[in-house]
C-alpha positions in Angstrom: 0.0 0.0 0.0 1.4 3.4 -0.9 1.5 5.6 2.1 3.0 8.8 0.6 5.1 9.1 3.8 8.7 10.1 3.8 9.5 7.9 6.7 7.8 4.7 7.8 8.8 1.9 10.2 8.1 -1.8 10.0 4.8 -3.6 10.3 5.0 -6.6 12.6 1.9 -8.8 13.0 0.5 -10.3 16.2 2.4 -13.3 17.7 5.5 -12.4 15.7 9.0 -11.9 17.2 12.5 -11.1 16.1 15.8 -12.1 17.7 18.0 -9.5 19.3 20.1 -7.7 16.7 17.9 -8.6 13.8 18.1 -5.9 11.0 14.9 -4.8 9.4 14.4 -2.5 6.4 11.9 0.3 6.7 8.6 -0.7 5.3 9.2 -4.4 6.0 6.0 -6.4 6.6 6.2 -9.3 8.9 2.9 -11.1 9.0 1.3 -12.9 12.0 3.0 -15.7 13.9 6.5 -15.3 12.5 9.9 -16.0 14.1 12.7 -13.9 12.5 16.4 -14.5 13.2 18.7 -12.7 10.8 22.2 -11.9 11.9 24.2 -9.4 9.8 21.7 -9.3 6.9 18.2 -8.2 6.2 15.2 -10.5 5.8 12.9 -10.1 2.8 10.6 -7.0 2.8 7.6 -9.3 3.1 7.3 -12.3 5.3 4.2 -14.5 5.0 2.2 -15.6 8.0 3.5 -18.5 10.1 7.0 -18.2 8.7 10.2 -19.4 10.5 13.0 -17.3 8.9 16.5 -18.0 10.1 19.5 -16.5 8.4 18.1 -16.7 4.8 16.2 -20.0 5.2 12.4 -19.8 5.1 10.1 -22.5 6.2 6.5 -22.8 7.4 6.2 -22.7 11.2 5.0 -26.0 12.5 1.6 -25.1 14.1 2.0 -27.3 17.2 5.4 -25.8 17.9 4.1 -22.3 17.5 1.1 -23.0 19.8 3.4 -24.4 22.5 5.6 -21.3 22.4 2.5 -19.1 22.5 1.2 -20.9 25.5 4.5 -20.4 27.4 4.6 -16.6 26.5 1.0 -16.2 27.6 1.6 -18.1 30.9 4.5 -15.7 31.7 1.9 -12.9 31.5 -0.7 -14.7 33.6 -2.8 -15.4 30.5 -3.9 -18.4 28.6 -4.7 -19.2 25.0 -8.4 -19.5 24.6 -10.1 -22.2 22.6 -11.5 -19.6 20.2 -8.0 -18.1 19.7 -6.6 -21.6 18.9 -9.4 -22.3 16.4 -8.9 -18.9 14.7 -5.1 -19.3 14.5 -5.5 -22.9 13.2 -7.9 -21.7 10.4 -5.5 -19.0 9.4 -2.6 -21.5 9.4 -4.5 -24.0 7.3 -5.1 -21.3 4.6 -1.4 -20.7 4.1 0.0 -22.0 0.9 3.8 -22.5 0.6 
């Protein structure tokens, strides 16, 4: 989407995370449920949902692995992953084509 802005940051979707020291270009779009580790180089400007991107290698995030990590993160905050949230995330995951 053209923003007509001179400066723009990154767009990082819910449940996504980057490693410490990960470089990101301005305007980079990281979709939902991604894990980005990119030491000393830039990841692509667009990263699809449920992507595991490590130093140039891209693969689809295994849903069960993603869900376990999400549950740990939520527990640390005194929260839990609801059944509705799991169902919605699963539906989104199943629509991804790699």
